[in-house]
N, C-alpha and C positions, 0 to 999 in steps of 0.2 A: 375153679379155687380151690387157695391150698388154704388148711384150716389156720384160723387167726389174721387172717388179712381180708380185710373190709376194701369193697370195690371203689372207696375214695381213697384209701391207701393204698391200691393198685394203680389207680389213675393218675395219682401223686408222684409214686416211684416212676410211672413209663415218661410220665412229663419232665420231671427230673432228667430223666436217661436219655429222650427225644432234644431235650433244647443245646445241649454241646454239639450232639449231633450235626443237629442243623445251621448248629451257630460256626460250623468247623466251614463250611462252604461261603458263608456270609462274612467273615473273617478274612479270607482267602482274596476275595474278590473285592473289600474294604480296602486289605493294604496295598494288591499290585496296581500301582496307578500306571498311567502310559508315560512315565518320566520325562515330558514338556508341558509346558505351557507356554500357551497361544500369544504373539504377542500383538498388541494391540493397534490401529494401524495409524493411533496419533501419537506412539512410543517408538523412540529412537533404538537402534537395536544395540550400541553401546548401553544405553541409559538399563536394557531389560538384561544385557548379560553383566552388567555389575553388578544387579539383583540375583540373577539366573545362576551362573557360573559358582559361587561358592555356595549354592545349596549342592546345585551337583557333585562338588569335591566333595562334602560332606555325604551325600547317597552313596555314590562309589567308595568312596575311602581311598581319594587319590589324594596325595598332598600338594601339587601343584599345577599350573596351568600358564601357559602366554596366549592370548588370541590376538590376531591382526586381522585388520577389514580391509578388502581392495574394492574400489571405487570409481569408475569412468576410469581406468586403468592407472589408478593413482593408489599408494597406501594412504590412507585415510586415517585412522585411528588402530591404536595398539593397548593394550592392556596386560595385567597380568593378576592372580588369585592363587593364592595360598603358599605354601612353602617349599623354597628349592631345596633344602637341606633341611628337615625336620628335627635331628638331631642335634644342629647346629644351630635352629631356630634362624634361619635363614631364610628372609622373604623372597617368593618369586620376582623379579620386577621383567620389564619389557626387554632390559638388555642380560637378561639370566641366559649363557649358552647351554644349550642340549645338543646331544648326540642327535643330528638329526636321522639318522639310521639311511633309508632306501630313499630318501630326497638325494641322497646322494648319488643316487644313481639319473634323478634327473637333470643333474647338472655335468654328469659324468656326457648325457649325450651332446649337451649343448657343447660342449669343449669335442666330441668328436665331430659333430657337423661343424666345427667349425674349420676342420681338419679336408672336411668335404667342400667347403666355400673354396678355401684356398687350392683347390686340388691336387692336393695330396694323396690324397684316398677317396672309392668312389664308396656309394652305400652297396652296390651289387657285387665288390670284390669280394672273393674268397677271402676271408680275412688271415687266412695263413699266409698269405703272397706277403702280406707286410707284416708277419714275424719274426724278426731278425735274430734273438738271442734266446729264442727260446726252441728246441726241437721238441716237434708236437709228439703226441704219445701216437700208436698206431690205435684205430676204432674200427668200429664194424661197421659204421657210416660214413661215404665220404667228405671229408674234409671241403670238398669244393663247393658242397651244398652250405657248409658256414660260411655266411655271407653276413658282412657289416650288419645289414642291415635287422637280419634275422637274429643277431647276436643282440642288438639296442632292443628288439620287439619281442626275446623270450621264446623264441621260435625259432633256433640253431639247432634243436636235439639234447643240447647240453647242459648236463645232471642240475638238481637242485642240490641245497648241502650248505654249510659253513664251515670256517675255518675255522681250526683252535686261535683262543687267543691267550696272551700271557700277562701279567702286571706290568705298568707303566715302564718299571724299573728291569724291566726283562726287554732282551732285543727279540721279536719274530721271527719266524723263520722269514728267509727272503722270496720274494714275489713266484719267483719261478720254482723253488721248492712246491709250493703249496699248488703251481698249477698243474705241477707232476703226480699229485697227490699225497704229498712229503707233510702236507699240514693239517691232518685231523677231516679234511673235507676228500674230496675226490677228483680225480683228476679230470682236468680243462678237457674232453673229448665227446665228439655225437656219440651220446648212448641211445638215443631212439634219433627217428626219422627227422629229418629238419622238414619245417613246415607248419609244426604244431605248437601249440601253445606250453610252454614248461618253465615256470618261475626259474631264474639260475644266478646264485650270486658269484657261481664260477665263472660264467661268463663276461660279467663283468670287470673280473680279475684281468681275464682278457684283454677288456677295452684300456685299461689301466697301461698294459702290457703295450697294445699298439699306439696309443699316444704317446708313451717313451722311445718304442722302438721307431717311429715314424719322425718326432718332434728332434730326440735325440735330450731332451728336459727328464728332468723329475718330474712323474705327475704331478703331484703338488704344486709344486711350482707352474706349472704350462695353467693348471687350471684355474690358480691366482691370479696367474699374469692376464690370461685370456676372456677370463668369464667373471669371476669375485669380485677383481679391482672395477674392471668396465663398470658393475652394475651396481656399485655402491655398494655391494656388501662387506661392510668393514669389518665388522662381527667375528665372520665367517672364517675358517682357518680348519687345516690340518692337525697344526702344529698343537700339541699336549703340553704347553705352556705352564710354568708354576699359577700365572696369573689364571690361564682358563681354570689350571684345575681347581682354584682356589673360589670363583664364580660361578662352575660351573652345576646342572639341576643336578643331584642326585639320584637315581632311578631307583626302581622298585620291583619286586619281584611282585606276582598277585598277594602272596601273604605278607607283604608288606617289606620282606626285608631287602636292606640295601644291597646295590649290584657294586661290587668293586671295581674300581676302574682298570683296562685294560683295552689292549690292543692288539690287533693281527697283521699276519703279512698283506693283505689287500686294502687298499683303500677307497677306491671307485665303489664297491656295493654297499656300504654303509659308514663310510668313516668322519666324515665330514660333522664339525663344529659350528653354528651358527643361534644365531636369535632370529626371534619369529618374525623382528622387522627383515631380518637379514632376507631368510624365504619368501617374505611378503614382496621385498623388492623383487625374487626373480620369477614368483611368478606374475607380478604385474607386468615385466617386463616382454611376456609373451600373449598380453592382450591391448585390446586396440585403445587408444586413448588419442583425446583433441593434442596434436602440436608435436607428438613424438611420433616413430615408425614403431609398428609391433617389432621386436627384436632390439629397439633401443641402440640400434647403431651397432651391435655386438653380434648378431646373427642379420642377415635379409628376413622381411616379413615370408619371403615363398617359402624359406630355409624353416623356419618356428613353424609354416602348416604343413609342411614335411613332417616334421616332430608331433605333431600332432594328427595328425593323419592316422587310421586305424591300419596296422599292419597284417596284423592276425588278431582271430575271435580269442575270447577268454572264456576260462572255463573254472569250477572249483571256487574254494573262495574268492577269486580275482572276478570271474564272472558274476561273484553276486551284486559289483560295486560298479562294474563296468561291462560294454558291450565288446571292448576289444581293448589290444595292446598299440599302444604308438610305438614312439621310440623314448624309451626311459620315461614314457609317461601313461596313464590309463585314459581311456576316453566313451564319452558316451552319448547318443544324438538323443537329445531330450523329445520332448512330446510338440514342442513348437517349433522342430527340427535344428535348432540351435548347437553345438558340439560342447559339450562339459570335460574339462580336462583336471585328471587328479593323480595323486601320489598317496601313497601309504607309507608311513616308517613305522617299522616296527622290530625291536632288538629286543633283548634281555633287560626288562625293565622298565620300557616305558614305549607309548603308542604316539603317533603325529599323523598328521591329515592336514592336506591342503586339499581344495576344491576352485577351482576357477572354470568361469563362462567365459573365453575370449572375445566374444564378438560383442559382449556388452559389457565388458570392463571390470566386471564383478568377479571377486575372489573372497577366499578365507583362508588361514594359516592358522592350526591349532597344535601346538605342544605341548606333551605331559610326559610326569615322569614316575608313570606306574605303568603295569603292565595291563591294570585293572580300568584304563583307559577309554575302552570302543564303544560303549555305550554314552560315554559322555562326549566321545567327538560325533556320534550320528546326533545326540539331543543337541549339539549346538548348531551343527547342519541345517538342524529342521528347521531351529530359530531366523537362522538366517538367511533360507528360502523363503519361509514366512516372511519374513520383513520386508525383503525384496520383491517378494511377489513374483518369482521365479518357480519355473517345474519342476518338480518333483524330480529328485534323483535315485538309482537304484541303490545306494546306499540307505536314505531312511526306508525306503520301499522292504531291504532286507530286512531293516532295522524292526519294522513290524512286523513281518514274517515268522522271526526268530523267537516273539513272544508266544506264537500260537499253541506249542507245547503246552505253555505253562494253561493258559486259558483251556486247553482241551483236557487236561488234569483237573484243571480249578470243577471244569461242566462235570467232568466223572465224580468227584466228589460229591458236588452237592447235588446229582440224581441218587450217592448212595446214600447221603446221608438223610436227604427228606424220606427216601425209599425207607429207609432204618428208623428212621425218627415217629414215621406217621405208624409204622407198623407195631412199634413197640408204644402207642397211645394207645391205638384201637384192640390193640392184644392180640394181633397178628403173629407176633413176633414173643416168643419167651428165652429167656437163657436158659441153653441145651445143647449145651458143647457135644453131648452124646446119644444125640438124636439120629434115630435111620433117617431120615428124612431127605434126600438128595442128598447122601453122606460121600459116594463118590466126587459128585461135582463140587460138594464143598472142600474137599483133597487136594481137591484139582487149583481150582483158586485159590488156597490158602500157598499152596507149594510154589505158585506164579505168581503169586503177589510177591512171599518173601524173597526168591528169586531175580525177582527182576529190581527188587530195594537194592537186592546185595550186591547186582551187577553195575547200576546206576553208581552208588557208593564206592565200589573199589575200581572200576573203570572210568563210566560215563562221566561223571563228575568232573573228574583230574581235564580230562579233553574239554570239556564244553567252559569251564571256568579257566583255561587260558584264554578264550577269548570275549569271554561272558561271564563275571563272576555273578554278576547279580542275578541273572536269568540262573545261572546253573543253582544259586540260593534258594530261587522261589521255584525251581525245577525240582528240587532236593526236597523241599517242604510241600510241597503239591503232591508229590509222589508218595510220599510218606502218608500226608494224610488220606490219599487214594488207599492205600495199602490197608492203613489202623484200619478205616471203615470196613474194609470189606474182610479184614479178619473178625469184625465186629457182626457182621451180617452171618460168619461163618457160628461164632458162636452162641446166637440172636436167629435161630434158624425159624424158618415159617411154621403155625402148628399146625397138625396136621390134619387139620380142617381146613384150611386158608388152600386157596386154588394158587397153583404157582402162579406168577407176576412176571 
């Protein structure tokens, strides 16, 4: 013991050191919740959502959301929360239009299958035999394998990528220029062996051209006449009129910056504007209900079955939420054998989701105006599943798994805090940064800790935050706690008489 310090003083100082260290793990455990609240059996889902969604908007820093529920094949309820345009203090309503991004692909698929029913094309036709107004670029792989079915299911070997957008007061490049690779995105040609899943926006631009070349109509006009109007999607449009612009939900990047309105050369990949009730009517049309056929007279029931049949297994992010890709939709076989159908709409400033179980007539649609919304979507989907007593879906299982890194880091932090804290209390650890004990190991641990934290904040966080900003914040906090505690164990090494633990 050093001169001038009593045993009581030493113990008190050790306890003061140990308390915040032990508390670090507890603080993390206490603050990091599951993000959901169970719906009681006697509570209606709308009432639950009216209480729950505003809390989620605040928790995830999302401006606004619109939600619609489908039961027994019918739109039964819709509501909206938060603000459509925070700068203008304009509230979100059920009539607020959103750019619904890749939901457009699902609508496009119905348009293509309408041509199949009319015997204008066949699903297994090479798409090139119907493209009469555009010269296909040379490709390493055969265009004969690029069939309509494969393009619809993202398995034609076509590239990923998006096209350049321009402000609404500017004219985008023509569709055919984009397909040739002159609009910022890749040329629409097979760059991989057809047959494997690869999400492709250029593929859906090809389907837009297919519709125009086969029908002789403008794509937007055809979809409006054949799909939107017959299904009663009165608020859905591709036209960015002054009225639409004044009512449209303003989209926001992860950091909260508003996204400026723009448009690009292709519509089919993601340029439809619609309200939550419009999309709910579309989703409901593919489900069973009493008195009305699946397809609601727009498509035959067997055609809708073809759309919802898995054509290829999904991989990557898409594989986390689905088993396979159908035609313009993603699908999953649930534990009870029923099929779930879904699609997500993601673009600059927004996340959307719909999920349906066609065989039961259940469905839900969620539209939001922020890139920070993915966790909100999964929380709401889980509440819907619990209340309707439906089987768990992959999306909510994936949601739980993405929290695992946080809990692992919290566990490591708690372990380090306990080890360091109890060592300080018992006198087995003292402040001695220049101690020779385990010096090489301590130096390596310090370097690894600092390097890992540096990589996270310079590279890793940006990637994770795009999909899961709140999870990214917690990973950063937990990782920082681990590194700080690791550095403290280096600064407070075991005393010379202490056996390694």
